[in-house]
C-alpha positions in Angstrom: 142.8 144.4 148.8 145.3 141.9 147.5 143.9 139.2 145.4 145.7 135.9 145.1 146.7 134.6 141.7 144.5 131.6 142.0 141.1 131.9 143.7 138.6 129.0 143.3 135.1 129.9 142.9 132.6 127.2 143.8 129.1 126.7 142.7 126.9 126.0 145.6 123.3 124.8 146.0 122.3 127.2 148.8 124.2 130.5 149.2 123.1 131.2 152.6 123.8 127.7 153.9 127.3 127.8 152.5 128.1 131.3 153.6 127.0 130.4 157.2 129.2 127.2 157.0 132.3 129.0 155.8 131.9 131.7 158.5 131.4 129.0 161.0 134.8 127.6 160.2 136.6 130.9 160.4 136.3 132.6 157.0 135.4 136.2 157.0 133.4 137.8 154.3 135.5 140.3 152.4 132.7 141.4 150.1 129.5 140.1 148.8 126.9 140.7 146.1 123.7 139.5 147.8 121.6 140.2 144.6 123.9 137.6 142.9 124.0 135.2 145.8 127.9 135.7 145.7 130.5 136.4 148.2 134.3 136.5 148.5 135.7 134.8 151.7 139.1 134.8 153.3 140.8 132.8 156.1 144.4 134.0 156.7 145.9 134.1 153.1 143.3 131.7 151.8 140.7 133.2 149.5 137.6 131.4 148.0 134.5 132.6 146.2 131.0 131.0 146.4 128.1 131.7 144.3 124.6 129.9 144.2 124.4 128.0 141.0 122.7 130.1 138.4 123.4 127.7 135.5 125.4 130.3 133.5 128.6 128.5 133.5 127.4 124.9 133.8 129.7 122.3 132.3 127.5 119.4 133.2 125.0 118.3 135.8 125.8 119.2 139.3 124.9 116.4 141.7 126.0 115.9 145.3 128.9 115.7 146.1 130.1 118.6 144.0 133.7 118.9 143.1 134.3 115.1 142.7 138.0 114.4 142.2 139.3 117.6 143.7 140.3 118.9 147.1 141.3 122.5 147.9 144.4 122.7 149.9 144.7 125.7 152.2 147.7 126.5 154.7 146.9 127.8 158.1 149.4 129.2 160.5 148.4 127.2 163.6 147.0 123.9 162.4 146.7 122.5 165.9 144.6 125.3 167.4 142.5 125.7 164.3 141.8 121.9 164.4 141.0 122.0 168.1 138.6 125.1 167.6 136.7 123.2 164.9 136.6 120.0 167.0 135.1 122.1 169.9 132.4 123.4 167.5 131.4 119.9 166.5 132.7 120.1 162.9 132.5 116.7 161.2 135.8 115.6 159.7 136.2 113.7 156.5 139.8 113.0 157.7 141.0 113.7 161.1 144.2 115.5 161.9 147.2 113.3 160.7 150.8 113.8 159.4 151.3 112.7 155.8 154.7 112.5 154.0 155.1 113.7 150.5 158.1 113.4 148.3 159.2 116.5 146.2 162.1 115.5 144.0 164.5 113.9 146.6 163.2 115.6 149.7 160.4 114.2 151.9 158.1 116.8 153.5 155.7 116.1 156.3 152.3 117.9 156.3 150.0 117.9 159.3 146.5 118.1 157.8 142.8 117.4 158.1 139.9 117.4 155.7 136.3 118.6 156.0 133.4 118.8 153.5 131.4 121.8 153.0 127.5 121.5 152.6 127.9 120.7 148.9 130.5 118.0 149.4 133.6 120.0 148.3 136.7 118.7 150.1 138.7 121.3 152.0 142.2 120.2 153.1 143.8 122.4 155.8 147.6 121.9 156.5 150.7 123.5 157.5 
C-alpha cells in the first residue's frame, strides 16, 4: 500500500453515515478499525480518512458545517463520467460542473470541477 504524503483525516459526527456516503460516491474502504469508528478510503489516487469525533484532538467546538473555510480538492481521471454517475445517483451538488480558469504565474489553466458536501458539511472539490 502506498500512502500519499498528505492525507486529510476528517472528524465526523456519525461514522456509519459518513462511511456510507463516501462509498456511495465511489470511494473504497482500504482498511478500517471499527472499534475506533475509523476508516481509510480511496478514490483513484485520492486518499482520505474519517473518524467519528472522539474529542481527543478537539481544537474547538465542532458545529455544522465542519471544515468551514476549507475545501478538499481531488483529481479524477474522467470528470465527466464521474459527474454523470453522481448525477444519476441523485447526489446533491454544492456547485455544478463548471470550468474555472486559474492563473499560475504567467500561465492560465482551465479546471473542470464540481463541489459536493459530505454529511458533516465538508466541501469536496473534484476536478481534472
